[in-house]
Backbone bond lengths (Angstrom), bond angles and torsions (degrees), N, CA, C in turn:
res aa  C-N    CA-C-N  psi(-1)  N-CA   C-N-CA  omega(-1)  CA-C   N-CA-C  phi
1 X - - - 1.437 - - 1.576 107.09 -
2 X 1.342 113.59 132.24 1.457 118.12 -175.01 1.606 106.56 -80.61
3 X 1.214 108.36 167.27 1.597 118.52 174.43 1.450 107.04 -62.33
4 X 1.372 113.90 -42.79 1.499 117.95 -174.42 1.636 110.87 -56.63
5 X 1.366 113.15 -47.85 1.472 114.12 174.97 1.463 117.03 -68.02
6 X 1.389 119.94 -31.01 1.497 121.56 172.97 1.559 108.20 -61.74
7 X 1.359 117.16 -42.12 1.447 121.28 -177.15 1.603 106.65 -64.05
8 X 1.277 113.97 -48.41 1.479 115.42 -175.05 1.562 111.35 -64.22
9 X 1.314 118.73 -39.97 1.385 126.36 176.11 1.571 114.56 -53.15
10 X 1.315 110.63 -45.00 1.416 118.61 175.74 1.520 117.86 -72.05
11 X 1.308 109.92 -30.78 1.453 116.78 177.69 1.573 113.12 -66.72
12 X 1.342 114.96 -31.94 1.485 120.64 177.54 1.490 111.25 -100.35
13 X 1.308 114.27 95.06 1.506 119.75 175.14 1.584 110.83 -57.71
14 X 1.257 114.36 157.81 1.554 118.29 174.24 1.482 110.59 -52.39
15 X 1.367 115.15 124.58 1.474 121.72 177.24 1.519 111.76 91.58
16 X 1.288 118.27 0.13 1.559 121.07 177.69 1.559 105.16 -93.22
17 X 1.257 116.83 102.55 1.479 120.22 -176.92 1.516 110.39 -102.70
18 X 1.528 115.79 26.71 1.447 119.05 -174.28 1.539 108.15 -69.76
19 X 1.319 124.95 -11.17 1.388 121.67 173.32 1.537 116.27 -78.87
20 X 1.337 113.46 -1.24 1.473 118.19 175.09 1.509 108.97 -91.93
21 X 1.272 115.37 117.11 1.543 115.47 -165.86 1.478 111.95 -78.69
22 X 1.370 118.19 -31.61 1.430 123.23 179.39 1.602 113.80 -68.50
23 X 1.192 118.25 109.84 1.537 125.46 -170.84 1.446 106.27 -54.01
24 X 1.242 124.96 -53.54 1.520 129.44 -172.10 1.574 107.34 -66.10
25 X 1.294 114.51 -44.28 1.464 113.79 177.52 1.551 113.68 -63.20
26 X 1.423 112.32 -43.31 1.596 117.77 178.94 1.482 105.81 -58.65
27 X 1.279 124.27 -44.65 1.457 125.99 -172.36 1.483 108.37 -70.40
28 X 1.308 117.31 -34.06 1.531 114.67 175.42 1.444 114.51 -73.10
29 X 1.359 118.68 -34.75 1.443 124.45 171.91 1.553 112.02 -59.91
30 X 1.348 113.43 -49.04 1.551 118.63 175.22 1.453 113.39 -54.99
31 X 1.274 113.86 -43.53 1.504 121.09 -178.34 1.440 111.13 -65.28
32 X 1.375 116.20 -47.09 1.556 121.17 175.64 1.483 111.75 -58.24
33 X 1.409 114.59 -43.19 1.547 119.37 -175.31 1.459 105.98 -62.07
34 X 1.403 119.23 -48.92 1.420 123.16 -177.77 1.412 107.02 -57.00
35 X 1.376 121.42 -48.69 1.432 126.90 -172.48 1.498 112.11 -63.20
36 X 1.272 118.17 -46.57 1.547 120.01 -178.62 1.549 110.85 -62.54
37 X 1.401 113.77 -25.13 1.460 116.94 -178.50 1.498 113.46 -91.54
38 X 1.283 110.77 -4.41 1.521 120.59 -176.14 1.628 107.51 -104.77
39 X 1.260 116.43 -36.61 1.497 119.59 -172.77 1.543 103.69 -84.81
40 X 1.314 115.76 123.74 1.300 124.41 176.77 1.634 111.94 -57.06
41 X 1.246 121.45 122.76 1.349 130.72 174.38 1.530 111.63 85.77
42 X 1.316 119.62 3.28 1.562 119.77 -174.55 1.474 108.54 -71.00
43 X 1.261 119.45 -36.61 1.527 119.17 -178.50 1.572 112.16 -66.09
44 X 1.254 109.91 -42.52 1.563 116.18 176.08 1.547 114.02 -69.56
45 X 1.315 114.53 -28.27 1.417 118.85 174.67 1.491 110.36 -70.98
46 X 1.364 122.46 -46.07 1.406 125.14 179.07 1.478 110.69 -65.84
47 X 1.256 119.79 -39.71 1.557 127.79 -177.58 1.546 108.64 -67.38
48 X 1.364 122.26 -42.56 1.371 127.17 -165.97 1.533 117.06 -104.98
49 X 1.262 115.59 -26.45 1.521 120.26 -176.74 1.625 105.36 -81.61
50 X 1.266 109.48 139.90 1.546 119.89 170.94 1.379 108.11 -94.06
51 X 1.464 114.07 92.58 1.417 118.47 -178.66 1.634 108.78 -91.63
52 X 1.329 110.06 116.48 1.472 110.49 -174.58 1.569 115.16 -121.48
53 X 1.355 110.97 27.07 1.485 116.08 173.77 1.559 108.10 -145.13
54 X 1.293 112.70 163.65 1.567 112.57 179.14 1.523 114.06 -58.64
55 X 1.318 112.78 149.56 1.527 118.86 -170.18 1.575 107.76 -62.44
56 X 1.402 115.41 -33.75 1.424 116.52 -174.07 1.616 112.15 -69.06
57 X 1.338 115.76 -14.33 1.462 122.70 170.11 1.416 119.63 -95.72
58 X 1.260 121.08 -9.45 1.424 127.66 175.67 1.516 110.17 -71.33
59 X 1.405 111.54 124.33 1.507 122.85 176.39 1.323 114.77 -125.14
60 X 1.297 117.23 69.90 1.495 121.01 167.58 1.507 115.29 -133.68
61 X 1.149 123.49 159.23 1.544 127.82 -164.31 1.639 104.51 -63.39
62 X 1.236 119.86 -40.18 1.477 117.38 -173.20 1.611 108.51 -66.71
63 X 1.239 115.45 -47.77 1.507 124.19 178.02 1.577 111.72 -59.08
64 X 1.336 110.19 -43.90 1.579 116.69 178.74 1.556 110.22 -63.10
65 X 1.405 114.62 -39.81 1.418 118.13 -178.69 1.474 110.55 -60.41
66 X 1.366 112.97 -48.18 1.514 121.50 175.94 1.528 114.10 -56.28
67 X 1.254 111.49 -48.39 1.617 113.91 -176.11 1.542 109.43 -71.18
68 X 1.362 119.13 -30.81 1.391 123.51 -175.78 1.585 106.81 -69.59
69 X 1.215 119.39 -25.74 1.505 123.52 -175.24 1.603 111.53 -92.49
70 X 1.299 119.56 -12.23 1.370 122.52 177.31 1.469 111.48 -63.21
71 X 1.326 119.56 111.68 1.462 119.25 -178.77 1.554 113.11 -70.52
72 X 1.370 118.78 -19.28 1.411 124.93 -179.33 1.597 111.00 -106.04
73 X 1.292 116.13 21.26 1.450 124.38 179.19 1.528 110.23 -50.00
74 X 1.353 115.78 -41.72 1.498 119.82 -170.05 1.531 110.15 -78.00
75 X 1.351 121.74 -6.07 1.394 128.06 176.09 1.631 109.63 -85.52
76 X 1.261 114.84 -16.71 1.464 116.60 -169.44 1.521 110.95 -89.77
77 X 1.341 115.10 144.18 1.495 120.44 162.18 1.612 102.33 -91.66
78 X 1.237 113.86 179.09 1.479 117.83 178.89 1.565 108.24 -65.41
79 X 1.228 116.09 -37.12 1.523 118.34 -179.39 1.522 109.67 -71.08
80 X 1.283 117.98 -44.81 1.509 118.43 -179.08 1.485 112.03 -63.39
81 X 1.348 119.62 -37.46 1.352 124.45 176.83 1.625 114.60 -60.44
82 X 1.338 109.26 -43.35 1.384 118.99 179.92 1.426 111.11 -69.57
83 X 1.373 121.59 -44.27 1.477 123.15 173.89 1.504 115.73 -58.91
84 X 1.311 113.72 -46.05 1.516 120.20 176.13 1.470 112.19 -57.30
85 X 1.356 113.78 -51.45 1.518 112.55 -174.57 1.522 111.45 -73.04
86 X 1.389 120.29 -22.83 1.441 123.89 175.36 1.597 108.25 -69.40
87 X 1.333 115.00 -36.08 1.428 118.24 175.32 1.459 108.96 -68.18
88 X 1.313 127.59 -45.05 1.490 123.49 171.11 1.486 112.73 -58.65
89 X 1.305 119.60 -38.38 1.487 119.74 176.60 1.486 110.66 -59.97
90 X 1.331 119.21 -45.14 1.424 123.88 177.00 1.480 110.04 -55.84
91 X 1.242 121.62 -52.43 1.449 129.11 -176.65 1.549 108.61 -57.46
92 X 1.296 118.70 -47.18 1.473 118.59 -174.92 1.512 108.81 -73.88
93 X 1.323 117.46 -31.88 1.503 117.07 -177.15 1.552 112.97 -82.84
94 X 1.321 117.56 -31.72 1.515 118.75 -172.07 1.472 109.42 -111.59
95 X 1.404 119.64 -14.49 1.484 117.62 -176.09 1.597 114.80 102.39
96 X 1.320 117.90 147.58 1.368 122.51 178.84 1.587 112.78 -61.73
97 X 1.345 119.33 -44.33 1.439 119.71 -176.26 1.581 109.72 -60.58
98 X 1.284 114.51 -48.33 1.468 122.39 -175.91 1.657 106.89 -58.54
99 X 1.325 115.00 -45.19 1.482 121.19 177.20 1.577 109.69 -59.14
100 X 1.329 117.42 -51.29 1.429 120.88 -177.33 1.476 107.99 -57.98
101 X 1.282 117.78 -53.17 1.460 120.58 179.90 1.573 115.24 -51.35
102 X 1.329 115.44 -53.01 1.401 120.77 175.40 1.486 113.82 -54.09
103 X 1.314 115.97 -51.12 1.526 120.48 -179.98 1.616 110.92 -60.55
104 X 1.207 119.60 -40.53 1.375 125.97 178.09 1.524 112.87 -64.35
105 X 1.320 113.66 -45.92 1.483 121.25 177.32 1.494 112.72 -62.49
106 X 1.275 114.67 -45.81 1.545 117.97 -179.78 1.398 118.84 -74.78
107 X 1.438 114.82 -19.43 1.419 117.64 179.06 1.539 112.00 -110.12
108 X 1.281 116.04 2.01 1.510 121.47 -176.42 1.450 112.72 49.63
109 X 1.296 122.07 54.61 1.410 129.54 -179.57 1.490 106.04 -72.82
């Protein structure tokens, strides 16, 4: 890992999605981040559950609790909800630094 990526990782504290340039996407990620830290058991659910279908089709109590707490739920299509929650799943499974590095590499931030 280069010094550049180490610098960028430390520049973006956990939950700081300011490197996401699209404003609505960034707002949805921030909302989801806040939600998974507010809903009891949400982080463990994302970390341990093998979710193999789009979020709009998940029908279990834990997923419903998370989705019901999203303040930006009404801004989502089924695809954006799935993408947002997959991003949160990636963060909790692999860590914030790994996520930031991956996003910066793929988007050439």
